[in-house]
Every structure is written in C-alpha cells, then in structure tokens.
N, C-alpha and C positions, 0 to 999 in steps of 0.2 A: 514170460519167464516164469510167473505164477502158475499159469495155466500148463505149460506145458505138460507136468507130472498128473494133472487131472484128467486132460485130455488123453492121456496114454491107459490110464485106470479105464477112462468109458470105453475106450476099445477093447480094452482087455474083456470087462465086464459084461460088454454087450454084444461082444465077437463081431465089433463093428458094425452092428447092426441100429438103424436109424430109430427103433420101435424103439430104444428106451427115451426117447423126448418125448414120450406118449405118459412114460411110465414115471411122477413127479419125484416120488421116494428115491428109487433106482438112483435117476437120474443125479439128485442131489448131495448122495451122501458123498461120493468122490470130490467133494470141494470143500468137503467141511473140516479133514484135517489139515489141510494148507493153510485155509483161512487160522484155523486155531494155534499154527506155527509163527503164523503173521504178528498175530498178538502178542504170542508170547516174546516174540521178537520186540515188538513196539513197548513192551512193559520193559522189557531188560533196558530202552534207551531211554526209559522215563526214569528208570532209577538212578543213573548216570547225568539226567537233564538237560539231554541232549533231544529237544522238544520237537524240534525240525524232523529230525529222525523217527521219533516216532508218531507225529502227524502223518509221514507217508507212510510209513508201514502199516497204520490204523488204515488209513482209505484206500491202500491197497487190500486188505483183508476185505473191508467193508465191500469193496468192488467184488472181491471173488464170492462173498456171501450173497453178492446181488443176483450175481449168474445162479447161483443154486439154487433160486429158488425163483429164477425168469422162467417164465413170463409172469406169473402170477402166482402169489401165494395161497395154494389150495388143497395141500396136504399136508401131513404133518411134519416130516423133515423140511419141507420148504417154508413152512411157518417156525420151524425153528432156526430157519436160514436166515429169515425175516428178523425174526429177535433180536439173534445174536450179530447180525449186520447191522441192527437199530443203536445196540450196544456199542457197537463194535466205531460207528461214526461217530459216535457223540464223545466219545474220547478222543478222535483226531481232531474233530469238529472244532474243540475246544482252543486248536493251535493253530486254526486260522486265522487272517488278517482280514475282515472282521471275524471273529467267535461265533461259531453257529451255535445258537440256543434254541433248548428247545422250549415252546410253549403248548399249555395248555388252553384250549379255548373252550367255553361252555355250550351246548347245541340247544341254544333257547329256543330255536324253533323248530323241536324234532317234534315229530308225530308217528308215536309208537306203535298207533293202528293201524298208520300206512308203512312199517316197516322199519321206520329208524331205529337205532341203536340210542337210547337218549344222549349217548357221548360220555365223555367229552372228544370236542376236534384236537389229534393233535398236531402241531405244526412246527418248525423249524423257523425263525428268526436271524436275519443277520441286517446289523446298522452300521453304516459306516463312519470310519474312524475320522474322516476331515470334517472341516468347520462345516458346522450344520447352516443350511439355511435359513435367512430370516424365519420366513414363514414354517418353519419344520419340515421333516425330512418327506419326499416324497414316497408313495409306497408302490410298490412293484408286489401284485399278489399271485406267485407263481404256483402255477397248476399244473400237478404234474399226468402221465400218461399211464396206459397200461400196464407197464412194465418197468417205468422209471419212477421211482419213489419218492417221498424227500431224502432219503440218502442217497441218490444219485446223479445230482447236479451242480456238485461245487463250481464248475466251470463256467455254469449259465449263472448260479448265483455271486457268483464273483465279479462276473461282468457287469450284471445289474447295480451291486453295489459301488463296484468301481466307476458307474455311470449316476452314482449319487441316490441311490435309491435304499431305502429299505425293504428289503425282500423279505415276504412270508410265505411259504410253501407249504401247500396242502395236498393229500391223493382226493381222489376223485371217487365216485360211488364203486362199492364193490372191489375196490383194491387197498392195499397197506391198511392203516387201521382206519379210514373212513367209516363214519359211524352212518353216511344218509342212506337210504334203501335202495338196494342196486338197481331194481326191477322197477319203483314208483318214478314216472317221468320227471314229475314235481319236485323229487326230493332236492336236486340239485340247488334249487330255488331256497327252499329253507335252509341248506348249508350254506348259501353263498350269503343269505341275510344274516344268519349269525355269525359269518365272519368278518361281515363290513359291521356289523352289531359292536364287536369286538374291536376291529381298527377305530371304530369311534368311540368307547369308553377309552381305549388303552392310548389316545391322540396325546394327552397329556403326559405320561408317564415316559412314554418314548419320543415323544413332538415329532408328530405327524401331523404331516400338511395335507389334513381330510378333500381339498377341494384339489389333490393330484395322485389319486389312487388309479393305479393301470392293473387290468389282467392281463396274465400272459398264460393262452394254455398251449401244450406241445401233446403233438399227435392225437390220440382219442382224449385228450386234454382241452384240446384246440375246440373240438364239438363243447364244450362246458366253458370257451371263452366264448365261444359265437351267443352260446346260450343268455351267459350274463352280460354280454354288451346288450343285447336287449330287456333281458327281466329285469336288470338292476341298473338299468342305462342314468337313471338318476343320480347313482352313487358312483359312477365312475369317470375317470378322466377319460379314457383310452383305452382299448382293448386290443390283442394281438392272438390272432388264432392260427397256431404254424402247423401244418398237416395236421388240420382237423376235416370234419365234415360233418353234413346237417340233414343230408336226405337219401341219396343215395345208397349211403352206405347201408343203411338199413332194408333194401333191395333183397327178396330171400336168394337171386339171382348172383348178387354181387355177393350175400356171404355162403353160400355154397361153392364160391368160388375162389376165396380166400386163401386157402392152404394151398393151392399151388400158383403162388404169387411171390412176392419177394421177400417174404417174412420168413425167419429160420425156422420156426417153431409151426405147431397146427393153432392159426390164428382164431380162424373160425371157432374152437372149442372154446378159448382163451377169454376172448369177447362173450360168448356165452355167458362163461361163466361169471366175468365181470358183470354183465347186466342183468345175474339174479338166476342165469337158468342153468341148473345142476343135478338134471337128472340123467337117465343114461341116452335119452333123445336129445340131447341139450341144444344139439345144434339145429335139428330139425324144428324144436321147439320155438329156440330163440326167431329162426327165420321167419315161422308163420307168425310171430308179433311182434317183432322188431319197428313195423312201421307205426307204433305209438311213440317212439324216441325222436319222430323226425322233425325236427325244428320249421319244416314248411307246412308240413300237415297241418300241423299243432296250431298256426296261425302265428306261431312268437316272431318269426319273420318280417310279419307286418307291423309288428311294434316298432316306435323310435327305438334306435339304437345311440350308445356314444360310439365318439369315433373309433372306427373298426379297421384294422389291416387283417387279410386277412392272406395268407404267403404259404404257396406249398410249390413241389416239384409236378411238373409236366408228366412225369412217368411214374407218377405216385400207384403202386398197386396195393396199397394199405387201403386207402379211403380214395373215392374217385373224384379226380381234382373238377369233374363238373360240381360237385357239392360248393365248391371255393367261390364257381359263379356264378351261382344260387343265393350264397348269402350276398355277396357282393352287391350282386344286380339288384336283390330286392331292398327298398326303402332308400335312405339316404346316410350321407355321411362316412362312407366306407371306401377303403381302398383295395384294390386287390393286384396281388403279385405271384403271377404263374410263371414259373422259372422254367425256361427250356431245357431239357437235356438234363434234368435232374429228379431223383426218385425221392420217395416217401421225406416231407419236411423240408426239401428244395434244396439240401445241403450237398455241397460245400458252398459257402457263401452267403445263405441265408440269415446266420445271425446275424452278421456285419451288417445287412439290409435294414433288419428290425430295430436294430440297437439305434441304430441313424434314425429309421422312423421314426420311434420314440422322443428321442433328441429333439427332430425338429417338432414334433407335437407340442413338447414339452414349452421347447422355445415359440411357440404361435406361428411357426413357418410351414408351408404346403406342403 
C-alpha cells in the first residue's frame, strides 16, 4: 500500500526505464514524500497516546526510507533517506517490546593510517524483558548485510530476544554508519575487537553473560561472521553465517556476472562501493583486486574457530554456495546446511533452522 504511489511515480519520471535504478538520487526522490506523510501520521498518533499505531506508522516510514536508499547509501539523497530512516526507526523502536536503544561504542582499535574513521561505532541494543538467567543475558551480535542495516531487522532481533538474547546490531565496513575502513581486509578485526571489548566492559551494567556471546551475520554480513568465527574464536561461544561467502565471491568472473543474477539492483557496483572502490571504473578495479579479501587465500580459515554454522540456499546467485562448502570443510567444529531449491540466504525456512541450531548449541546439544 505504501509503495504503490512510489512505484507509480518512478514509472512516470523514468518513462518506465529501469536505468533510473543506476541513478540513486533520481530513484530516491519519490520515496521521501510518502515516508514523511507516514511520519506525520505517527506523530499525530503519539499526540493521542496511541503508541501501537505510532510504532507501526514509524516502522512503515522507516521501511520506505530504507528502500529509498537501497541498496547502499552512496549519494546525497540516499544519505538523506538513511539519516531520516534512522531518526524514524528510533521513534518507532522505543515502542517495541523490548524497546530498541541506540548505543555508542568507542572504536578503540581504530587505525586512522589504515583508513578507519576513529568512530564511534553506532549500534542498537535490545534486551529481553523476561526473567534474566542467573549468569546474565547471552548476547547475540547481529552483523548486518550490504543493504539491510541496523534499522532493518526488527523481526529477526525480535526472534532473538524472544529466545532470550540481548541483541546488539552493527553494520559492516562500507555500509551505514560503520567507521571501519572498507578497503582494508583487516579492518573488521579491529571493528569486532572494539565491539567485543565494549560488551565485556558493559557486561556489569547490562548483565551480559560473557561466556555466551554468539555472532550472526546475514548475506554479506555472513562473510564477516565467517571471519569473526576464526579471528575471535576465543571470545565467541558460536557463530552463524547465513548467505555469506569467503573465497569465490571475490573471483573476477563471479563479480562480473552478478548483475545478471537474482539481485534486483546492480549488485557488482554496490559491492564495489561497499568494499571501497568508488571511481569511474569501480567494478573493474574491485574485480581485479578483490582476492585480497578471501578468507581462504589469507589463511584465516586455517585458524581454529568457534562453533560455526554456515547456512544458505543451493540456488544462491548472490554468493556462490561453494564458499559455504569451503568454510565448513576447512578446520573443525563446523556445521553446513545447504538447502535445496532455495535462493540466497536459504529462505523460506532457514530462519527457524538457525534459531533451533543456536538453541541447541546453547543447551549443549549436538
């Protein structure tokens, strides 16, 4: 319903030409009036203390802002949509149960010389409202993807808090507000060290159980989940990489073919931008240089890992399913779930499987 007038306007201003998808500002403009109208309606609902209506309207507006800056905030108007989307989501998020809280984490391991912005790291935290376990809340570190940022995972964070986790959501290098250098393969290690340090320091205030920290990465975030499972194995209880990649996703042949597969936008350009390649020949430069990000070539997969689940659909055309095989077959303590007749991320059905896997891991079950 919210998107019908937006799509009609996109068709009108573009002449029904899909080339508008490659012009982020032109594409984003029709979304903004609809989002703003929803925000005004939400504010009216707040005035009469209809919090549930206000929540739903704010979250609908945030969803519109999300698609306005999709797939990545890389232009003035898409950045405007991202900023407004965050503000709107926070207004709606305060009425969630449990509420969504904005957290600022010091980027203590930042290296300016390597391209990091010294920070801070912006995150969202949701803590269960049920009775706290004796040892404190287990923590689910939710690692976002290429196009879905910390404002975009309410059903998933809700599922995790319903399963008893304090859930901390963060973005990956080159996306959202992440301050880690997008073009440095080691920057995520500094990012995750800083986040895990904060969790340790905040454990007393928020009553976290530091022996039960689980990382979950989705889509491109799955790459970072595979990485943190090895780079910070001693600080994690378990990790889940859903729809991620680790090696062949960086093959030049794969990169040059991505725009002809299931993703609705120019995926190669979006990933090139995300990884810090932002010149006129971004895809070509990215494809020629991307192997430096391979977890296999770098030797990271040879290191010990925490307990790790890699899960994806066998028909994934975003990242090659073979990468899941590589990650699962290298080293020990890993489970692979390759779902037949399923596309990227392995859905429908993968969410329920991974929640059960995490529950079983927490309970010490095989």
